[in-house]
KEBA-347893 format. One record per residue: residue number from 1; residue in three letters; z negated, x negated, y negated of N, C-alpha, C, CB in turn. Coordinates in steps of 0.1 Angstrom, whole numbers, m for minus. Each point is the difference from the previous one (the first is absolute). Glycine has a CB too. Example, Ala and Ser with C-alpha at 12.3 -4.5 7.8 and 13.67 -1.06 7.14 Angstrom:
<atoms>
1; ALA; m78; m132; 57; 0; 9; m12; 0; m9; m12; m12; 19; 12
2; SER; 19; m15; m23; 0; m9; m11; m8; 8; m11; 22; m12; 6
</atoms>
This chain:
<atoms>
1; UNK; 0; m8; 12; 2; 7; m12; m2; m8; m13; m7; 18; 14
2; UNK; 8; m12; m23; 5; m11; m13; m13; m3; m2; 21; 9; m13
3; UNK; m34; m4; 12; m10; m11; m6; m2; m9; 10; m13; 15; m14
4; UNK; 15; m19; 26; 1; m7; 7; 8; m12; m2; m6; 17; 8
5; UNK; 20; m11; m11; 10; m8; m8; m6; m10; m10; 16; 19; 3
6; UNK; m19; m12; m14; m7; m7; m13; m8; m8; 6; m1; 15; m17
7; UNK; m8; m10; 22; m10; m9; 7; 4; m14; 3; m7; 20; 10
8; UNK; 15; m18; m1; 4; m9; 8; 6; m12; m10; 4; 18; 20
9; UNK; 6; m11; m32; 5; m9; m7; m11; m6; m14; 25; 13; 9
10; UNK; m37; m7; m9; m8; m9; m6; m5; m8; 3; m1; 10; m7
11; UNK; m3; m11; 23; m3; m9; 11; 7; m12; m1; m6; 19; 13
12; UNK; 21; m16; m8; 7; m11; m2; 2; m9; m15; 9; 12; 20
13; UNK; m13; m5; m30; 4; m6; m16; m12; m8; m2; 15; 21; m12
14; UNK; m27; m20; 24; m13; m7; m3; 3; m9; 9; m18; 16; m9
15; UNK; 22; m14; 20; 0; m16; 11; 12; m6; m5; m10; 9; 26
16; UNK; 22; m5; m28; 13; m10; m8; m8; m8; m10; 20; 19; 1
17; UNK; m26; m14; m7; m6; m10; m10; m9; m9; 3; 3; 13; m13
18; UNK; m9; m12; 26; m10; m16; 7; m10; 5; m4; 12; m23; m1
19; UNK; m16; 33; m2; m14; 5; m2; m13; 8; 3; 14; m4; m8
20; UNK; m5; 4; 24; m11; 8; 10; m11; m15; 2; 21; 22; 19
21; UNK; m33; m16; m23; m9; m11; m4; m13; 1; 11; 8; 1; m29
22; UNK; m7; m15; 37; m6; 0; 10; m10; m13; m3; 20; 13; 14
23; UNK; m29; m13; m6; m12; m14; 0; 8; m8; 5; m23; 7; 3
24; UNK; 33; m17; m7; 9; m9; 5; 5; m8; m6; 4; 13; 10
25; UNK; 5; m27; m8; 7; m6; m8; 10; 11; m9; m2; m21; 18
26; UNK; 6; 15; m31; 10; 11; m8; 15; m3; 6; m15; 2; m25
27; UNK; 20; m10; 27; 11; m4; 13; 5; 10; 10; m11; m21; m1
28; UNK; m7; 25; 8; 2; 4; 10; 4; 19; m2; m17; m24; 9
29; UNK; 12; 21; m19; m3; 15; m2; 12; 6; m4; m23; m3; m5
30; UNK; 31; m8; m1; 14; 8; m7; 6; m1; 12; 5; m7; m27
31; UNK; m6; m1; 36; 13; m2; 11; m5; 16; 7; 4; m36; 7
32; UNK; m16; 37; m6; m3; 13; 7; 4; 15; m6; m20; m15; 9
33; UNK; 20; 10; m18; 3; 16; m9; 15; 5; 1; m18; m7; m20
34; UNK; 27; m3; 23; 10; 2; 1; 4; 5; 10; 0; m12; m12
35; UNK; m8; 13; 23; 2; 2; 16; m5; 18; m5; m9; m30; 19
36; UNK; 2; 36; m23; m9; 11; 2; 6; 13; m5; m19; m15; m4
37; UNK; 29; 16; 7; 13; 10; m2; 1; 10; 16; 17; m21; m19
38; UNK; m21; 33; 12; 1; 9; 16; 14; 0; 6; m18; 17; m7
39; UNK; 20; m18; 14; 16; 3; 8; 3; 10; 13; 2; m25; m6
40; UNK; m6; 37; 4; m1; 5; 10; 12; 1; 9; m17; 9; m12
41; UNK; 12; m12; 24; 9; m2; 11; 9; 15; 5; m18; m22; 8
42; UNK; 11; 31; m10; 6; 15; 5; m1; 8; m11; m7; 0; 24
43; UNK; 15; 9; m21; m4; 14; m9; m9; 7; m2; 15; 1; 4
44; UNK; m24; 5; m14; m12; 4; m1; 1; 14; 13; m5; m11; m31
45; UNK; m6; 12; 40; 1; 12; 3; m11; 10; m1; 15; m11; 13
46; UNK; m8; 28; m18; m10; 4; m9; m7; 13; 13; 15; m7; m29
47; UNK; m25; 13; 27; m7; 7; 11; m5; 10; m9; m6; m18; 19
48; UNK; 8; 29; m19; m3; 11; m5; m18; 3; 3; 29; 8; 4
49; UNK; m39; m5; m7; m10; 3; 6; m7; 14; 1; m1; m22; m5
50; UNK; 5; 27; m8; m4; 10; m5; 8; 8; m8; m17; m10; 4
51; UNK; 22; 22; m5; 12; 3; m9; m4; 11; m11; 16; m6; 20
52; UNK; m35; 4; m20; m7; 6; m12; 3; 18; m5; 3; m29; m7
53; UNK; m8; 30; m5; 3; 17; m1; 13; 4; m2; m20; 2; m9
54; UNK; 21; 12; 11; 9; 5; m9; m3; 1; m9; 8; 8; 11
55; UNK; 5; m9; m25; 12; m1; 6; 2; m14; m1; 10; 23; m4
56; UNK; 4; m23; 18; 4; m16; m1; 16; 0; m6; m16; m9; 22
57; UNK; 17; m3; m23; 11; m7; m6; 5; m13; 8; m10; 10; m21
58; UNK; 22; m14; 15; 8; m11; 3; m5; m10; m7; 18; 12; 4
59; UNK; m25; m21; m11; m2; m10; m3; 7; m10; m5; m11; 9; 11
60; UNK; 20; m8; m23; 11; m13; m4; 2; m3; m12; 13; 5; 16
61; UNK; m10; m19; m18; 5; m6; m12; 12; 6; m3; m10; m19; 4
62; UNK; 12; 22; m15; 10; 6; m13; 0; m1; m15; 0; 15; 15
63; UNK; 1; m31; m16; 4; 1; m15; 9; m2; m1; m13; m5; m8
64; UNK; 14; 7; m9; 16; m1; m6; 4; m8; 0; 0; 12; m10
65; UNK; 14; m21; 11; 4; m12; m6; m5; m1; m16; 21; 0; 18
66; UNK; m21; m12; m20; m8; m1; m13; m9; m3; m4; 7; 10; m1
67; UNK; m14; m3; 7; m15; m1; 2; m10; m7; m4; 8; 6; 15
68; UNK; m15; m12; m21; m8; m10; m4; m15; 0; 1; 19; m1; m13
69; UNK; m25; m12; 15; m15; 1; 2; m4; m14; m4; m2; 20; 19
70; UNK; m10; m21; m24; m7; m14; m1; m16; m1; 4; 19; m4; m17
71; UNK; m21; m1; 25; m12; m2; 10; m8; m13; m7; 13; 10; 24
72; UNK; m24; m9; m22; m9; m16; m1; m10; 0; 10; m1; m2; m25
73; UNK; m3; m6; 33; m5; m3; 11; m13; m8; 0; 21; 3; 5
74; UNK; m33; m7; m5; m8; m4; m2; m3; m6; 18; m6; 16; m26
75; UNK; 4; m26; 30; m4; m5; 9; m10; m10; 3; 18; 7; 0
76; UNK; m32; m1; 5; m9; m12; m1; m4; m2; 15; m11; 6; m26
77; UNK; 8; m21; 29; 1; m5; 12; m11; m14; m1; 30; 10; 5
78; UNK; m43; m2; 7; m8; m18; 4; 2; m2; 14; m22; m1; m15
79; UNK; 19; m9; 18; m1; m6; 10; m15; m10; 8; 26; 4; m12
80; UNK; m28; m1; 20; m5; m12; 5; m1; m9; 15; m9; 11; m18
81; UNK; 9; m24; 13; 3; m8; 17; m10; m7; 5; 22; m4; m4
82; UNK; m17; 4; 20; m13; m10; 3; 8; m11; 9; m22; 19; 0
83; UNK; 19; m30; m2; 10; m11; 13; m16; m3; 4; 31; m17; m10
84; UNK; m28; 19; 27; m11; m13; 9; m13; 11; m3; 11; m32; m8
85; UNK; m11; 43; 5; m14; 2; m3; m6; 1; m13; 0; m9; 19
86; UNK; 11; 1; m32; m7; m6; m9; 8; 7; m12; m10; m22; 14
87; UNK; 2; 30; m23; 8; 9; m10; 3; m11; m7; m9; 25; m1
88; UNK; 21; m18; m6; 7; m5; m9; 1; 4; m13; 10; m4; 17
89; UNK; m9; 1; m31; 2; 7; m8; 5; 15; m5; m1; m20; 2
90; UNK; m4; 29; m7; 2; 10; 1; 15; 4; m13; m29; 3; 12
91; UNK; 34; 4; m8; 13; 0; m12; 2; 12; m4; 13; m18; 7
92; UNK; m18; 26; m16; 6; 8; m12; 12; 1; m5; m16; m3; m3
93; UNK; 27; 11; 6; 11; m3; m6; m1; 12; m13; 15; m12; 23
94; UNK; m14; 5; m29; 0; 8; m19; 9; 13; 3; 1; m24; m20
95; UNK; m5; 35; 16; 11; 10; m1; 10; m4; m13; m17; 18; 12
96; UNK; 32; m16; 4; 11; 3; m5; 7; 11; m3; m1; m16; 7
97; UNK; 8; 18; m18; 7; 11; m3; 17; m2; 0; m24; 7; m13
98; UNK; 28; 1; 16; 14; m2; 6; 11; 13; m12; m12; m8; 33
99; UNK; 19; 7; m37; 9; 12; m4; 10; 1; 3; m7; 1; m15
100; UNK; 15; 12; 19; 11; m1; 9; 10; 10; m9; m13; m4; 26
101; UNK; 25; 3; m28; 6; 11; m3; 13; 3; 15; m7; m7; m31
102; UNK; 7; 22; 30; 10; 9; 11; 5; 6; m1; m5; m1; 8
103; UNK; 19; 1; m7; 13; 10; m3; 4; 7; 14; 11; m17; m21
104; UNK; m7; 29; 18; 11; 6; 10; 11; m1; m6; m12; 16; 11
105; UNK; 19; m25; 5; 18; m3; m12; 8; 7; 6; 2; m22; m7
106; UNK; m7; 33; 19; 10; 7; 8; m5; 11; 12; 14; m25; m5
107; UNK; m12; 36; 3; m6; 10; 15; 13; 3; 6; m23; 14; m9
108; UNK; 26; m19; 26; 11; 6; 6; m2; 8; 2; 7; m12; 5
109; UNK; 6; 21; m3; m4; 15; 6; m9; 1; 15; 24; 9; m12
110; UNK; m23; m18; 18; m10; 2; 12; m15; m1; m5; 18; m11; 17
111; UNK; m22; 7; m28; m10; 0; m5; m6; m16; m1; m2; 26; 10
112; UNK; 12; m34; m5; m6; m14; 0; m2; m5; m16; 13; m7; 25
113; UNK; m24; 1; m29; m3; m6; m15; 3; m14; m3; m17; 16; 0
114; UNK; 25; m18; m6; 0; m14; m5; m8; m3; m15; 24; m2; 13
115; UNK; m33; m8; m13; m6; m2; m10; m2; m15; m2; m9; 22; 3
116; UNK; 5; m29; m14; m4; m11; m4; m14; m2; m5; 22; m3; m3
117; UNK; m28; m9; 8; m13; m4; m8; 5; m13; m8; m21; 10; 18
118; UNK; 10; m13; m34; m3; m13; m2; m9; m1; m2; 13; m5; m4
119; UNK; m17; m10; 3; m18; m7; m4; 5; 3; m17; m10; m26; 24
120; UNK; 1; 33; m32; 0; m1; m15; m11; m11; m3; 8; 27; m6
121; UNK; m16; m27; 12; m11; m7; m6; m14; m4; 12; 10; 15; m23
122; UNK; m14; m26; 24; m13; m3; 6; m5; m9; m6; 4; 5; 18
123; UNK; m19; 0; m18; m12; m6; m5; m8; m6; 7; 1; 14; m13
124; UNK; m14; m20; 9; m13; m4; 9; m12; 1; m9; 12; m17; 17
125; UNK; m21; 22; m13; m10; 4; m7; m7; m7; m5; 2; 14; 11
126; UNK; m10; m16; m17; m11; m11; m1; m11; m1; 10; 5; 3; m21
127; UNK; m14; m13; 24; m7; 1; 10; m10; m10; 0; 18; 11; 10
128; UNK; m32; m7; m7; m10; m8; m5; m3; m13; 13; m12; 23; m17
129; UNK; 22; m21; 30; m4; m6; 8; 10; m11; 1; m12; 18; 9
130; UNK; 24; m19; m19; 6; m7; 5; 0; m11; m14; 13; 17; 20
131; UNK; m9; m32; m19; 2; m6; m13; 12; 7; m10; m10; m23; 12
132; UNK; 5; 18; m24; 15; 4; m7; 16; m6; 3; m18; 4; m17
133; UNK; 17; m14; 24; 16; m9; 2; 5; 7; 11; m6; m25; m6
134; UNK; m4; 30; 12; 5; 7; 14; 4; 12; m3; m13; m11; 14
135; UNK; 7; 16; m22; 0; 18; m2; 19; m4; m8; m37; 14; m7
136; UNK; 36; m25; m2; 14; m3; m11; 13; 2; 11; m13; m21; m20
137; UNK; 10; 11; 30; 6; m4; 14; 7; 10; 9; m18; m14; 0
138; UNK; 8; 25; 2; 3; 9; 7; 13; 10; m8; m27; m4; 11
139; UNK; 19; 4; m27; 9; 11; m8; 12; m6; m1; m16; 10; m14
140; UNK; 20; m24; 12; 14; m8; 1; 10; 6; 15; m14; m26; m13
141; UNK; 5; 22; 20; 6; 8; 19; 4; 14; m5; m20; m10; 22
142; UNK; 14; 20; m25; 3; 13; 0; 7; 1; m7; m14; 7; 6
143; UNK; 18; m15; m19; 12; 6; m7; 14; m6; 2; m15; 6; m16
144; UNK; 13; m14; 26; 14; m2; 3; 4; 9; 11; m2; m24; m7
145; UNK; m6; 37; 14; 9; 9; 2; 1; 14; m8; m1; m12; 20
146; UNK; m4; 11; m33; 8; 9; m5; 17; 0; 0; m22; 1; m13
147; UNK; 30; 14; 15; 12; m7; 0; 6; 5; 17; m9; m22; m20
148; UNK; m4; 17; 30; 4; 7; 12; 4; 13; 2; m12; m13; 5
149; UNK; 24; 11; 3; 4; 18; 5; 3; 2; 14; 11; 5; m22
150; UNK; m10; 10; 21; 7; 0; 17; 4; 18; m5; m21; m21; 24
151; UNK; 34; 21; m15; 7; 12; 0; 0; 6; 16; 14; m8; m24
152; UNK; m22; 21; 26; 0; 3; 12; 8; 16; 4; m23; m18; m2
153; UNK; 25; 23; 12; 4; 11; 3; m5; 8; 11; 16; m10; m10
154; UNK; m23; 22; 5; m10; 8; 10; 7; 13; 1; m24; m11; m6
155; UNK; 20; 14; 17; 2; 16; 3; m6; 5; m6; 5; 1; 17
156; UNK; m1; 15; m16; m13; 9; m4; m13; 0; 6; 15; 12; m6
157; UNK; m20; m17; 16; m16; m2; 7; m2; m13; m3; 0; 14; 20
158; UNK; 3; m22; m26; m4; m10; m4; 2; m15; 8; m14; 19; m10
159; UNK; 27; m13; 16; 1; m16; 12; 13; m11; m5; m8; 18; 26
160; UNK; 0; m26; m26; 11; m14; m9; 15; 3; 8; m21; m25; m4
161; UNK; 31; 22; m4; 12; 0; 6; 6; m17; 2; 4; 29; m10
162; UNK; m6; m29; m5; 3; m16; m4; m11; m5; m8; 24; 3; m2
163; UNK; m19; m12; 1; m10; m10; m12; 2; m12; m5; m13; 8; 9
164; UNK; 14; m16; m21; m1; m6; m5; m7; m8; m5; 10; 11; 2
165; UNK; m15; m24; m3; m12; m4; m11; 8; m15; m5; m28; 13; 13
166; UNK; 31; m13; m29; 2; m10; m7; m12; m4; m8; 22; 6; 0
167; UNK; m23; m21; 3; m9; m7; m11; 2; m3; m13; m5; m8; 16
168; UNK; m7; 6; m26; 8; m3; m11; 11; m8; m5; m18; 5; 1
169; UNK; 18; m10; m12; 6; m12; m5; m11; m11; 0; 19; 12; m14
170; UNK; m25; m9; 11; m11; m10; 1; m10; m6; 13; 0; 12; m21
171; UNK; 2; m4; 33; m7; m8; 9; 10; m10; 6; m16; 18; 4
172; UNK; 8; m19; 10; 4; m18; 2; 12; 4; 7; m24; m17; 2
173; UNK; 34; 3; m9; 12; m1; 9; 0; 5; 16; 3; m19; m17
174; UNK; m12; 15; 27; 4; 0; 13; m5; 14; 0; m1; m25; 10
175; UNK; m5; 30; m18; m1; 21; 5; 12; 5; 7; m14; 9; m23
176; UNK; 26; m12; 22; 9; 10; 6; m7; 7; 16; 23; m17; m13
177; UNK; m24; 3; 23; m5; 3; 10; m14; 11; 3; 12; m23; 1
178; UNK; m19; 23; m11; m9; 6; m6; 5; 14; 0; m9; m21; m12
179; UNK; 19; 24; 6; 7; 9; m7; 6; 8; 12; 4; m15; m23
180; UNK; 5; 10; 29; 8; 6; 12; m13; 6; 11; 23; m20; m2
181; UNK; m33; 11; 4; m10; 7; 7; m7; 13; m3; m3; m21; 3
182; UNK; 3; 21; m19; m7; 12; m1; 10; 10; 3; m17; m8; m15
183; UNK; 28; 7; 12; 10; 11; m3; 1; 1; 16; 14; m4; m26
184; UNK; m14; m1; 36; 1; 4; 13; m16; 6; 4; 22; m19; 4
185; UNK; m32; 13; m11; m17; 12; 6; 4; 12; m7; m24; m18; m1
186; UNK; 28; 18; m10; m2; 15; m8; 11; 10; 8; m7; m11; m28
187; UNK; 17; 5; 35; 9; 8; 5; m10; 10; 10; 23; m18; m2
188; UNK; m31; 14; 6; m5; 7; 11; m17; 6; m1; 19; m15; 13
189; UNK; m23; 12; m30; m12; 0; 1; m2; 16; m8; m6; m31; 2
190; UNK; 2; 36; 4; 0; 20; m7; m11; 5; 8; 29; 7; m4
191; UNK; m31; 4; 0; m11; 10; 6; 1; 13; m2; m13; m16; m3
192; UNK; 23; 19; 9; 7; 13; m5; m6; 13; m2; 15; m10; 10
193; UNK; m12; 21; m12; m5; 13; 3; 3; 4; 10; m1; 5; m17
194; UNK; m6; 10; 21; 0; 1; 17; 13; 11; m5; m31; m5; 16
195; UNK; 36; 9; m4; 12; 7; m1; 0; 14; 3; 8; m19; 5
196; UNK; m17; 24; m2; m5; 13; 3; m4; 6; m16; m9; m6; 27
197; UNK; 9; 20; m31; m6; 3; m4; m17; 0; m1; 23; 5; 3
198; UNK; m26; m2; m14; m16; m8; m1; m9; 6; m14; 11; m26; 13
199; UNK; m23; 32; m11; m7; 3; m7; m13; m3; m7; 14; 9; 11
200; UNK; m21; m6; m19; m15; m7; m5; m8; 0; 11; m1; 8; m24
201; UNK; m7; m20; 29; m8; m4; 14; 12; m5; 8; m21; 21; 2
202; UNK; 34; m23; m2; 5; m9; 8; m2; m15; 2; 13; 17; m4
203; UNK; m15; m22; 15; 1; m14; 5; 10; m3; 6; m19; 0; 1
204; UNK; 25; m14; m1; 8; m10; 7; m4; m16; m4; 21; 19; 1
205; UNK; m13; m19; 12; m2; m16; 4; 13; m9; m2; m18; 8; 18
206; UNK; 14; m16; m25; 14; m10; 1; m6; m18; 7; 14; 17; m29
207; UNK; m2; m17; 40; m8; m15; 5; 16; m8; m1; m26; 9; 21
208; UNK; 16; m18; m22; 13; m13; m5; m6; m15; 10; 4; 9; m34
209; UNK; 6; m15; 35; m3; m17; 4; 7; m9; m3; m7; 5; 15
210; UNK; 1; m9; m27; 0; m7; m12; m2; m14; 8; m9; 19; m20
211; UNK; 14; m30; 13; 0; m14; 3; m6; m8; m13; 20; 4; 16
212; UNK; m38; m8; m18; m4; m1; m13; m4; m15; 4; m7; 27; m11
213; UNK; 11; m37; 4; 1; m14; m2; 1; m4; 14; m14; m2; m22
214; UNK; 27; 8; 30; 0; m4; 12; m8; 4; 11; 7; m14; m11
215; UNK; m18; 25; 8; m7; 3; 8; 7; 16; 5; m21; m19; m10
216; UNK; 23; 21; 23; 4; 14; 4; m15; 10; m2; 21; m10; 21
217; UNK; m19; 21; m29; m6; 11; m1; 4; 8; m1; m10; m6; m4
218; UNK; 1; 21; 13; m4; 13; m4; 0; 4; m11; m8; m2; 14
219; UNK; 11; 13; m18; 0; 5; m10; m1; 17; m1; 12; m23; m3
220; UNK; m22; 28; m2; 0; 15; 0; m8; 6; m14; 1; 0; 28
221; UNK; 7; 11; m33; m7; 3; m11; 5; 14; 0; m1; m24; m13
222; UNK; m9; 31; 11; m7; 12; 0; 3; 12; m13; m18; m16; 14
223; UNK; 23; 23; m15; 0; 10; m12; m4; 12; m1; 15; m11; m3
224; UNK; m19; 16; m8; m4; 14; 2; 4; 6; m14; m21; m3; 17
225; UNK; 29; 10; m17; 3; 8; m11; m13; 12; m3; 28; m5; 7
226; UNK; m33; 5; m17; m7; 7; m10; 1; 7; m10; m7; m11; 7
227; UNK; 17; 9; m16; 6; 8; m9; 12; 1; m2; m16; m3; m8
228; UNK; 25; 13; 8; 15; 0; m4; m2; 13; m15; 15; m7; 32
229; UNK; m9; 0; m45; 5; 10; m10; 2; m7; m8; m9; 17; 4
230; UNK; 22; m11; m12; 9; m2; m3; 4; m11; m2; m3; 16; m5
231; UNK; 12; m18; 18; 8; m10; 5; m13; m15; 1; 28; 13; m12
232; UNK; m38; m10; 12; m10; m11; m1; m5; m1; 14; m7; 4; m24
233; UNK; 5; m14; 32; m7; 1; 14; m11; m13; m1; 23; 12; 16
234; UNK; m33; m3; m17; m17; m13; 3; 2; 1; 14; m23; 6; m20
235; UNK; 23; m23; 25; m3; 0; 13; m14; m11; 3; 27; 8; 4
236; UNK; m33; m9; 5; m9; m8; 6; 3; m6; 9; m12; 11; m5
237; UNK; 13; m24; 8; 2; m11; 10; m11; m7; 6; 19; m2; m12
238; UNK; m17; m2; 21; m10; m14; 10; 9; m4; 7; m22; 7; 5
239; UNK; 21; m23; m5; 8; m10; 10; m9; m5; 7; 17; m6; m13
240; UNK; m8; m3; 26; m9; m11; 4; 13; m6; 6; m28; 9; 4
241; UNK; 18; m24; m4; 16; m11; 7; m9; m4; 13; 17; m17; m26
242; UNK; m13; 14; 32; m6; m6; 13; 11; m14; 7; m12; 30; 6
243; UNK; 5; m40; m3; 10; m12; 6; m4; m7; 15; 4; m6; m28
244; UNK; m1; 4; 35; m5; m4; 9; 1; m14; 5; 1; 20; 0
245; UNK; m10; m28; 7; 4; m13; m2; 11; m8; 1; m17; 3; 4
246; UNK; 19; m12; m9; 16; m3; 0; 1; m16; m9; 9; 30; m1
247; UNK; 3; m36; 7; 1; m10; m6; 9; 1; m15; m4; m8; 25
248; UNK; 2; m5; m36; 2; 3; m11; 8; m11; m7; m21; 12; 2
249; UNK; 34; m9; m8; 5; m10; m5; 0; 2; m16; 14; m4; 21
250; UNK; m21; m5; m29; m7; 0; m11; 7; m16; m11; m25; 16; 16
251; UNK; 35; m13; m27; 3; m11; m9; m13; m8; m1; 18; 14; m13
252; UNK; m18; m26; 11; m14; m10; m6; m5; 0; 11; m6; 3; m24
253; UNK; 5; m1; 34; m9; m8; 12; 3; m10; 5; m5; 17; 6
254; UNK; m3; m25; m4; 8; m18; 4; 7; m2; 13; m17; m10; m11
255; UNK; 22; 6; 12; 14; m3; 15; m13; m1; 8; 28; m17; m8
256; UNK; m27; 24; 17; m5; m5; 14; m14; 15; 2; 5; m37; m3
257; UNK; m5; 43; m10; m11; 7; 1; 2; 15; 9; m7; m13; m24
258; UNK; 1; 18; 29; m1; 11; 3; m11; 13; m3; 12; m16; 12
259; UNK; m2; 29; m16; m9; 10; m9; 0; 15; 9; 7; m12; m28
260; UNK; m19; 12; 30; 1; 13; 11; m9; 12; m8; 1; m17; 28
261; UNK; 4; 28; m28; m7; 12; m8; m6; 7; 9; 16; 3; m17
262; UNK; m29; m2; 17; m10; 8; 8; m1; 12; 2; m9; m13; m4
263; UNK; 11; 15; m16; m2; 11; m1; 5; 7; m11; m16; m6; 12
264; UNK; 19; 18; m14; 1; 8; m19; m1; 12; 2; 17; m14; m13
265; UNK; m28; 20; 6; m3; 16; m4; 4; m2; m15; m23; 8; 17
266; UNK; 28; 6; m21; m2; m1; m13; 3; 16; 7; 6; m26; m21
267; UNK; m15; 35; 3; m2; 13; m1; 0; 2; m15; m13; 2; 21
268; UNK; 22; 10; m22; m2; 8; m17; 2; 11; m1; 5; m15; m9
269; UNK; m7; 22; m3; 3; 9; m1; 0; 7; m15; m6; m2; 24
270; UNK; 11; 10; m27; 8; 5; m13; 3; 12; m6; 8; m15; 6
271; UNK; m5; 15; m18; 7; 13; m5; 12; 0; m11; m24; 9; 6
272; UNK; 35; m5; m4; 12; 3; m9; 2; 14; 1; 11; m22; 4
273; UNK; m4; 22; m17; 4; 13; m6; 19; m4; m2; m30; 8; m14
274; UNK; 36; 0; 22; 16; m3; m5; 6; 10; m4; 3; m15; 14
275; UNK; 5; 14; m21; 10; 10; m8; 12; m2; 8; m10; m2; m25
276; UNK; 17; 13; 31; 7; m4; 9; 18; 0; m4; m22; 10; 15
277; UNK; 21; m9; m32; 13; m1; m2; m2; m14; m9; 10; 28; 1
278; UNK; m16; m38; m1; m5; m16; m9; m1; m9; 13; m19; 8; m22
279; UNK; 20; m22; 16; 2; m9; 10; m14; m4; m1; 25; m7; m2
280; UNK; m32; 5; 0; m11; m1; 1; m11; 9; 2; 9; m13; m9
281; UNK; m21; 8; 17; m11; 7; m2; m6; 4; m15; m2; m10; 21
282; UNK; m3; 18; m24; m8; 4; m11; m15; m7; m3; 13; 22; 5
283; UNK; m17; m20; 1; m12; m7; 6; m3; m6; 18; m7; 17; m21
284; UNK; 0; m29; 18; m3; m5; 16; m13; m9; 1; 27; m2; 6
285; UNK; m34; 6; 0; m12; m11; 3; m5; m3; 16; m9; 9; m23
286; UNK; 6; m21; 23; 3; m10; 15; m9; m2; 1; 16; m10; 3
287; UNK; m27; 4; 6; m9; m7; 1; 4; m5; 15; m17; 11; m18
288; UNK; 12; m27; 19; 7; m2; 15; m9; m12; 6; 27; 7; m7
289; UNK; m33; m11; 16; m9; m7; 7; 7; m7; 13; m18; 16; m10
290; UNK; 16; m31; 5; 7; m6; 17; m9; m12; 4; 28; 5; m4
291; UNK; m27; m10; 17; m6; m5; 10; 7; m10; 5; m10; 19; 3
292; UNK; 13; m28; m4; 10; m9; 9; m13; m16; 8; 31; 9; m24
293; UNK; m27; m8; 35; m5; m16; 10; 12; m8; 1; m19; 12; 17
294; UNK; 15; m21; m17; 16; m14; 6; m11; m8; 2; 29; m1; m16
295; UNK; m21; m5; 23; m5; m13; 7; 10; m15; 2; m14; 21; 13
296; UNK; 14; m29; m19; 7; m11; m4; m4; m13; 11; m1; 11; m27
297; UNK; 13; m15; 34; m5; m12; 9; 11; m7; m5; m12; 9; 21
298; UNK; 6; m28; m26; 6; m13; m7; 2; 2; 11; m6; m14; m18
299; UNK; 22; 0; 16; 6; m3; 9; m12; m15; 3; 30; 13; m9
300; UNK; m31; m17; 26; m10; m11; 0; m13; 0; m1; 15; m8; m8
301; UNK; m20; 24; 5; m14; m4; m3; m4; 13; 12; m2; m11; m32
302; UNK; m8; 10; 35; m5; 9; 12; m9; 12; m8; m2; m22; 19
303; UNK; 1; 31; m18; m5; 15; m6; 11; 5; m8; m26; m6; m2
304; UNK; 17; 15; m4; 10; 10; m10; m11; 2; m13; 15; 16; 23
305; UNK; m8; m12; m34; m6; 4; m11; 3; 17; 0; 2; m25; m12
306; UNK; m13; 34; 11; m1; 13; m3; 2; 4; m13; m14; 1; 17
307; UNK; 23; 6; m27; 0; 4; m8; m1; 14; m4; 9; m19; 1
308; UNK; m16; 21; m8; m2; 16; m3; 3; 5; m14; m19; m2; 16
309; UNK; 27; 13; m21; 3; 2; m9; m5; 17; m1; 18; m22; m1
310; UNK; m27; 24; m10; 2; 15; m7; 6; 1; m13; m19; 6; 10
311; UNK; 27; 4; m13; 6; 6; m11; m8; 11; m4; 21; m8; 6
312; UNK; m17; 8; m20; m3; 18; m1; 10; 3; m13; m31; 2; 8
313; UNK; 37; 11; m9; 9; m3; m12; m1; 18; m3; 21; m27; 8
314; UNK; m17; 27; m18; 0; 11; m7; 13; 1; m10; m24; m1; 4
315; UNK; 35; 15; m5; 11; 0; m4; 0; 15; m9; 10; m17; 21
316; UNK; m7; 16; m40; 2; 12; m2; 11; 0; m10; m24; 8; 7
317; UNK; 30; 4; m4; 13; 1; m4; 3; 14; m10; 7; m16; 23
318; UNK; m5; 14; m35; 4; 8; m11; 17; 3; m6; m23; m10; m2
319; UNK; 28; 18; 3; 16; m1; m4; 1; 13; m12; 13; m9; 29
320; UNK; m4; 8; m37; 3; 9; m6; 14; 2; 0; m20; m3; m11
</atoms>
């Protein structure tokens, strides 16, 4: 659905800038950030759990060509990392605001919607937990994302048909492979509305199997329609991510080292208001918590180091 598409776009902007913050060396953080893109390996599976109360109707997106919208999203995140049982410095990422503009360029007779978006402004708020020079470095890096853009074709249920991603002119010269990966990932990153007619109280579940940072993950998002009035749908949502133990291939790891994911669990919830004739949600709020454990085996060394990470993220969106 459009809210997840927008959420993913913002996360990609943040990770593309190299500002996914961990209590690790900056170079490794920047390299890892470029891999944190969700690339779905199969189309989302939509299961209607409850049809809801009468009257019921088929929810569909029906924007008009040339419809425009501006959305401002604020992202807050903090991370706790421990290595071999020793706590490392806690990192609180200052609030990051991203302004995005969208326009519907075309609506096909079959209901497919063509639209473009672009990042018009990015800023990093002040933070007492980080030195001023670090904040300025973050602002400078994030400003390079202004001008980043994308174009999408989605059907009237919110299923992505095609997607393209273009970096800003200020992005790194080697960003073309990253852009190609982004485009491929977004082609199957969506969370569509149910096919069936639904009413207030309806619930449906969307299941996908994305690959996050090289990890094979099962993701489920459950939606509940809590209000529908004047072409505005209000939804509650709950999501979970789970990954089984598996070998990982990550950039920045020394030659010969082996990294194994032992566990990954993420949970979150949120609420959004969608105007069905506009590109972006009117309002969206999301809170997520994630924990993962990895083992790192250095070449030629006995034993393994266990790395534990806990992250908390909060996203708020307002559009007009």
